C-alpha positions in Angstrom: 74.6 76.0 58.0 73.1 78.1 60.6 72.7 75.3 63.8 76.2 75.2 64.3 76.7 79.2 64.5 74.6 79.4 67.1 76.2 75.8 68.4 80.1 77.5 68.5 78.9 80.7 69.9 77.0 79.0 72.4 80.6 77.0 73.4 82.7 80.2 73.2 80.9 82.7 75.1 80.8 79.4 78.1 84.6 79.6 77.3 84.6 83.5 77.3 82.8 82.9 80.8 85.1 80.5 82.4 88.2 82.3 80.7 86.9 85.7 82.5 86.3 84.1 85.5 89.8 82.0 86.1 91.2 85.7 85.2 89.3 87.8 87.1 90.4 84.7 90.6 93.8 85.1 89.7 93.7 88.4 90.1 92.0 88.0 93.9 94.6 85.8 94.6 97.5 88.0 93.6 95.3 90.4 96.2 94.8 88.4 98.6 98.3 88.0 98.6 100.1 91.5 98.4 97.4 92.4 101.4 98.7 89.5 103.5 102.5 90.6 103.0 101.5 93.6 102.8 99.7 93.5 106.9 102.6 91.1 107.8 105.3 93.6 106.9 103.4 96.2 109.2 104.3 93.6 111.4 107.4 93.2 111.5 107.2 97.2 111.7 105.8 97.8 114.5 107.0 95.1 116.3 110.8 97.0 115.6 109.7 99.6 116.5 108.1 98.2 119.6 111.5 96.6 120.7 113.0 100.3 119.7 111.2 102.1 122.0 111.0 100.0 125.1 115.3 100.2 125.0 114.6 104.5 124.7 112.6 103.9 127.5 115.6 101.8 129.5 118.3 104.5 128.4 116.1 107.0 129.8 115.6 105.7 133.2 119.1 104.9 133.4 120.2 108.0 132.7 117.8 109.4 135.0 118.7 106.9 138.0 122.8 108.3 137.7 121.5 112.1 137.7 120.1 111.1 140.4 123.2 109.1 142.5 125.4 112.3 141.0 123.0 114.4 143.0 122.9 112.9 146.3 
């Protein structure tokens, strides 16, 4: 009788360990997925900011050239 309890206890602990590893791997995959999405969003935001800054620089340059032309 005691032998069965030891066997099932050992099998149960191995199954519990395997399930714990699977759960941790799922969490790790979710974390990596979240980080990848966050990095992609950050790249898109930086790209949009860069395009806006370039447009603003072009607008300022045209306004400056227009003022210089009016002064002459």
